[in-house]
C-alpha positions in Angstrom: 67.2 -23.7 34.5 64.4 -21.3 35.4 65.2 -19.7 32.1 63.3 -22.5 30.5 60.2 -21.8 32.5 59.8 -18.4 30.7 59.8 -19.3 27.0 56.4 -20.3 27.2 55.3 -17.0 28.6 57.7 -15.6 26.3 56.2 -17.0 23.1 52.5 -15.7 24.3 53.6 -12.2 24.8 55.6 -12.0 21.5 52.4 -13.5 19.8 50.1 -11.1 21.2 52.2 -8.0 20.5 53.7 -8.9 17.1 51.1 -11.5 15.8 51.3 -15.0 14.7 53.3 -14.8 11.7 56.3 -12.6 13.5 56.4 -14.9 16.0 56.7 -17.7 13.9 59.3 -16.0 11.5 61.5 -15.0 14.9 61.4 -18.4 15.9 62.6 -20.0 12.4 65.1 -17.1 12.5 66.6 -18.3 16.3 66.3 -21.9 15.2 68.3 -21.2 12.0 71.0 -19.2 14.0 71.2 -21.9 16.2 71.8 -24.4 13.2 74.7 -22.2 11.5 76.4 -21.7 14.6 76.1 -25.4 15.4 77.8 -26.2 11.8 80.2 -23.4 12.3 81.4 -23.6 15.7 80.7 -27.2 17.2 84.2 -27.9 18.7 83.1 -27.7 22.6 80.5 -29.5 24.4 79.3 -25.9 26.1 78.9 -24.2 22.7 77.0 -27.2 21.3 74.7 -27.2 24.1 74.1 -23.5 24.1 73.3 -23.5 20.1 71.0 -26.6 20.6 69.1 -24.9 23.6 68.3 -22.0 20.9 67.4 -24.5 18.7 65.0 -25.6 21.0 63.5 -22.5 22.0 63.4 -21.6 18.3 61.3 -24.8 17.4 59.3 -24.3 20.3 58.1 -21.1 19.7 57.2 -22.1 16.1 55.4 -25.0 17.1 53.4 -23.5 20.2 52.4 -20.5 17.6 51.5 -22.9 14.6 49.4 -25.2 16.9 47.5 -21.9 18.3 47.3 -20.4 14.9 46.0 -23.4 13.5 43.2 -24.2 16.3 41.9 -20.8 16.7 41.6 -20.1 12.7 39.6 -23.5 12.4 35.8 -23.6 12.7 33.9 -24.2 15.7 32.8 -27.4 14.7 36.8 -28.5 12.9 38.6 -27.6 15.5 39.5 -31.4 17.0 40.2 -32.0 12.9 42.5 -29.2 12.2 44.4 -30.0 15.2 44.9 -33.6 14.5 45.3 -32.7 10.7 48.2 -30.3 12.2 49.9 -32.8 14.3 50.2 -35.6 11.7 51.4 -33.2 9.2 54.1 -32.2 11.8 54.6 -36.1 12.5 54.9 -36.8 8.7 57.1 -33.9 8.4 59.4 -35.3 10.8 59.6 -38.3 9.8 60.2 -37.8 6.3 63.0 -34.9 7.1 64.4 -37.7 9.4 64.6 -40.1 6.8 66.2 -37.6 4.2 69.1 -36.3 6.6 70.1 -39.7 7.5 70.6 -40.5 3.7 72.3 -37.1 3.3 74.3 -38.6 6.3 74.9 -41.5 5.1 75.6 -40.7 1.4 78.8 -38.9 3.2 79.7 -41.9 5.5 83.3 -43.7 4.5 84.8 -46.7 5.7 87.2 -46.5 8.4 90.4 -49.1 8.7 89.0 -51.5 11.8 85.3 -50.5 11.8 82.7 -52.4 10.8 80.2 -50.4 9.6 80.6 -46.8 7.8 81.4 -43.6 10.0 79.6 -40.4 8.9 82.5 -38.0 9.1 81.9 -34.0 10.1 81.1 -33.1 6.6 78.0 -35.2 7.1 77.2 -33.5 10.2 77.8 -29.6 9.0 75.6 -30.2 5.7 72.7 -31.9 7.9 73.3 -28.7 10.1 73.3 -26.6 7.0 70.3 -27.9 5.4 68.5 -27.5 8.5 69.1 -23.8 8.7 68.1 -23.2 5.2 64.7 -25.1 6.1 64.1 -23.0 8.8 64.7 -19.7 6.9 62.1 -21.3 4.6 60.0 -21.5 7.5 60.7 -18.0 8.7 59.8 -16.9 5.0 56.7 -19.2 4.7 55.5 -17.5 8.0 55.3 -14.3 6.7 52.9 -14.9 4.2 50.5 -16.5 6.6 47.3 -14.5 6.9 46.8 -12.2 9.8 43.1 -12.3 9.4 40.8 -13.9 12.2 38.5 -16.6 11.5 35.3 -15.9 12.6 33.8 -19.0 14.6 30.4 -20.2 14.0 28.2 -23.2 15.2 26.4 -23.4 11.8 28.7 -23.2 8.9 25.9 -22.7 6.5 25.3 -18.9 7.9 28.8 -18.0 8.4 29.8 -14.3 7.0 25.2 -13.7 7.3 24.3 -11.6 10.0 22.7 -12.9 13.3 18.8 -14.0 13.2 16.8 -11.8 15.5 14.6 -13.7 17.7 11.1 -12.9 17.8 9.8 -11.0 20.7 13.1 -9.5 21.3 12.8 -5.3 20.6 13.6 -4.3 17.2 11.6 -6.8 15.3 
């Protein structure tokens, strides 16, 4: 259990050393690896738990880094809006992907004699895990397109990119 407490600190170190793009890409690749391993080797509870920990750690790195990325690149007067939009997009994305994957599992379900509701077989779960792995790889690829440019924070958006004005009475005026 103590290793779980190190993940946020590790995320910060990776982001500081390698940058946001690399941290998001690495987290997404870790997530994809966890999904692929889950699809391939899921017969024992212990291995299933290990793969789920990989997925959770990778997702944690992606979400923590993206949250920081969005907020640090937002103009000073739009940090709250940017954070809210990010969280809304994350929630909507989770709902849409959850519904889509549930539909895939329902399409791959079958009727079992003696069971009132259709049952999703192994193929349904494996398909969903592999679809999640593909989506994680897409996230890794998109992460490599993130801007590395730091934003310029300003209190007055109309003066963004302009030199600061000198105050009267200060040396050099």
